[in-house]
C-alpha positions in Angstrom: 0.0 0.0 0.0 1.3 3.4 -0.9 1.1 6.0 1.8 2.1 9.7 1.3 2.1 12.3 4.0 2.1 16.1 4.4 2.1 18.3 7.5 -1.7 17.8 7.9 -2.7 14.9 5.7 -2.3 11.2 4.9 -2.8 10.2 1.3 -3.1 6.4 1.0 -4.4 3.9 -1.5 -8.1 3.3 -1.1 -9.3 0.1 0.7 -12.6 -1.6 0.8 -13.6 -0.2 4.1 -13.5 3.3 2.5 -16.8 2.7 0.7 -19.1 4.6 3.1 -16.8 7.6 3.1 -16.3 7.6 -0.7 -20.0 7.3 -1.2 -20.7 10.2 1.1 -18.5 12.3 -1.1 -19.4 11.0 -4.6 -23.2 11.2 -3.9 -23.1 14.6 -2.3 -24.8 17.0 -4.9 -23.0 20.1 -3.5 -19.5 18.5 -3.8 -20.2 16.9 -7.1 -21.9 19.9 -8.7 -18.9 20.5 -11.1 -18.2 16.8 -11.4 -21.6 15.5 -12.3 -20.1 13.1 -14.9 -18.5 11.0 -12.2 -21.0 11.5 -9.3 -22.9 8.5 -8.0 -26.4 8.0 -6.9 -26.3 4.6 -5.3 -23.9 2.7 -3.0 -23.4 0.1 -5.7 -22.2 2.9 -8.2 -19.8 4.1 -5.5 -18.6 0.5 -4.9 -17.8 0.2 -8.6 -15.8 3.4 -8.4 -14.0 2.2 -5.3 -13.1 -1.2 -7.0 -11.6 0.8 -9.9 -9.6 3.0 -7.6 -8.3 0.0 -5.6 -7.2 -1.8 -8.8 -5.1 1.2 -9.9 -5.1 -0.3 -13.3 -5.4 3.0 -15.1 -3.8 5.4 -12.6 -3.3 6.2 -9.0 -6.1 7.3 -6.6 -5.6 8.3 -3.0 -7.9 8.6 -0.1 -7.2 11.8 1.8 -7.4 11.7 5.6 -6.8 14.3 8.3 -3.6 13.4 10.1 -4.9 14.9 13.4 -8.0 12.8 13.7 -7.9 10.3 10.9 -11.1 11.6 9.4 -11.9 11.2 5.7 -11.5 14.4 3.8 -11.7 13.4 0.1 -9.8 12.0 -2.8 -7.0 12.9 -5.2 -5.5 11.1 -8.0 -4.8 10.8 -11.7 -5.7 8.6 -14.7 -3.0 7.6 -17.2 -4.1 8.9 -20.6 -0.9 8.1 -22.6 2.4 6.4 -22.3 5.4 7.8 -24.2 9.0 6.8 -24.3 9.7 9.7 -21.9 7.1 8.6 -19.4 3.4 8.7 -18.5 0.9 11.5 -19.3 -2.0 11.7 -16.8 -5.2 13.6 -16.0 -5.5 14.7 -12.4 -8.4 15.5 -10.1 -9.1 16.3 -6.5 -12.3 16.6 -4.5 -13.1 17.2 -0.9 -16.1 17.0 1.4 -17.8 20.4 1.5 -17.0 21.0 5.2 -13.3 20.8 4.3 -13.3 23.4 1.6 -11.4 26.7 2.1 -8.7 25.3 4.4 -5.9 24.6 2.0 -6.4 20.8 2.1 -7.0 20.5 -1.7 -3.8 22.3 -2.5 -1.8 20.4 0.0 -3.1 17.0 -1.2 -2.7 18.0 -4.9 0.9 19.1 -4.3 1.8 15.8 -2.7 0.1 13.8 -5.4 2.0 15.9 -8.0 5.3 15.2 -6.3 4.5 11.5 -6.3 3.4 11.4 -9.9 6.5 13.2 -11.2 9.2 11.9 -8.8 8.0 8.3 -8.1 5.5 7.2 -10.7 7.2 8.2 -14.0 4.8 10.9 -15.1 6.2 13.6 -17.3 3.0 15.6 -17.8 -0.2 16.1 -15.8 -3.3 17.7 -17.3 -6.5 18.8 -15.6 -9.3 21.3 -16.1 -12.4 22.8 -14.7 -15.4 24.9 -15.8 -14.6 28.6 -16.0 -17.2 29.4 -13.3 -15.5 27.0 -10.8 -13.5 29.7 -9.1 -12.3 27.6 -6.1 -10.9 24.9 -8.4 -9.2 27.5 -10.6 -7.5 28.9 -7.5 -6.2 25.5 -6.3 -4.9 24.6 -9.7 -3.0 27.9 -10.1 -1.8 27.7 -6.5 -0.1 24.3 -7.0 1.6 25.4 -10.2 -0.7 24.3 -13.0 -0.4 26.5 -16.1 -3.5 27.6 -18.0 -3.0 26.3 -21.6 -6.3 27.3 -23.1 -10.0 27.8 -22.9 -12.5 25.6 -24.8 -15.4 27.9 -25.5 -18.8 26.4 -24.7 -17.2 23.0 -24.8 -19.2 21.2 -22.2 -22.8 20.9 -21.2 -23.4 21.4 -17.5 -26.4 22.5 -15.4 -28.6 23.2 -18.4 -26.1 25.2 -20.5 -22.9 25.1 -22.5 -19.9 26.2 -20.4 -16.4 27.2 -21.1 -13.8 24.7 -19.9 -10.3 25.8 -18.8 -7.5 23.4 -19.6 -4.4 23.3 -17.4 -1.1 21.3 -17.5 2.1 20.9 -15.7 5.3 19.2 -16.9 7.8 17.4 -14.7 10.5 19.8 -15.5 8.3 22.7 -14.1 8.2 21.6 -10.5 
C-alpha cells in the first residue's frame, strides 16, 4: 500500500472499508456539482468506483485523511491517458467534502500527489481542467503550479447550459 504524508494529511491507497466515506463524497450533490459526470447515486455505483480506484489499473487514486483525527476528507489522483518513451501522461483530479473546503487541504493534497506522480511514478505531464465558473478549483490549480493552456469555449454541457472549460497542465521539469 502506498502512503504519502504532508504536514496535515495522509494520502493512501483506497481500501474496501472506505466505501461509506467515498459514497458520502461522490453522492453529495454540492460536492459533485462541477463533477456530475463522475457522481454516483447509489452505494453500488460508489462501490464500482471504489473497486476501480483500488485496482489502480489506469492510474493512482488516493484517499485523503486528516492526520490529526484520521477523518476522511476526500480523494486525489490521476488517470493515465498516454504512455510515451519519456514517461506517462495523466489527467489529475481532487475533490473534498464540503466542510473541508477553504482550508488549503485541496492544494496540500494535490501538491503531494503531483510530487509522487513526477518523482516516483514516472509521469512527465499532468493535465487537468475545470469549468470557468468553478473559481475555487481554478485557484487551487494555479496555487499548486498548473499553467492555463487554453479555454475551450462552450465546450461542455453542464447544469442546463454550455460552459467554457479551462485546460491546465504541468510538466515534470516545471516543479
